[in-house]
C-alpha positions, -999 to +999 in steps of 0.1 A: +415-843+288+449-839+303+461-829+339+470-792+344+454-780+311+423-758+315+391-773+296+386-746+275+417-747+256+409-774+229+437-793+206+436-768+178+443-737+201+467-755+222+489-764+193+486-727+181+499-714+211+526-738+213+537-729+178+538-694+180+568-678+183+584-650+204+567-614+197+539-634+176+507-617+182+473-637+190+440-622+186+413-626+213+378-614+194+343-605+205+313-615+185+311-585+165+346-586+152+350-601+114+369-631+129+366-652+102+378-630+072+404-617+094+417-651+104+418-662+071+446-637+064+469-643+096+496-672+093+474-696+104+450-690+081+422-706+099+395-696+128+402-708+162+368-705+184+361-707+222+324-694+209+306-705+242+327-683+268+334-648+273+365-632+262+379-626+300+375-665+304+393-673+274+425-648+281+423-665+317+425-698+302+454-687+276+473-667+302+473-702+319+499-714+292+512-688+273+541-665+281+534-631+276+563-603+265+561-579+293+596-577+305+602-558+275+568-538+268+532-539+272+519-569+255+483-567+258+466-544+230+429-535+236+406-518+211+398-482+215+365-468+220+357-452+188+353-412+202+364-419+235+399-437+232+408-430+273+378-449+275+382-485+293+352-503+294+338-529+319+351-561+299+386-542+294+388-536+333+382-572+337+406-583+316+436-557+329+427-571+361+435-609+344+466-601+331+480-584+360+471-613+382+493-633+353+521-613+353+520-607+394+521-571+389+503-541+373+510-548+335+489-521+320+472-526+283+479-505+254+454-487+233+450-496+198+425-478+172+399-499+157+409-497+122+446-500+134+438-533+151+422-546+121+453-541+104+476-556+132+453-585+137+457-590+100+495-599+108+490-621+140+495-656+140+460-666+150+425-655+161+406-670+184+367-659+184+352-662+219+309-658+226+317-626+242+286-605+234+299-568+246+315-542+227+353-536+230+361-571+236+391-575+212+423-580+227+458-585+211+483-604+230+522-607+224+538-643+230+568-640+255+598-666+263+600-693+292+636-692+305+653-724+301+655-728+338+616-722+342+608-748+317+590-779+324+613-811+315 
């Protein structure tokens, strides 16, 4: 255990988040996403897991240490509902509230069509599979930067 680090963040996940660079994508996936096969095509090349927790809890833990690229653009993508791209399911509403709280302001997620989501996910730095059972619990996070004056020394 480390002080100030949430228990959900294991060593492999912390190392991956630290090694990601500005603009790299992170995929947080639900149980139905082809996490293992997609993860093998990412930069990290292996699947990371937070399998016993739902996606919103995983994202909340990740955002406790990961800066988003929100000053420039929307930095969290959500998988669109097939046949109804404007629908925002409850799981995505939960994640939106977490993102807004982490950023301290409204930071709307952007929609990504399902097959396009898979294509982007293959280009991601890594995939973290969660224990999320609800449909459309898949998200893309874009890593931002920490200014020198905010960095902990």
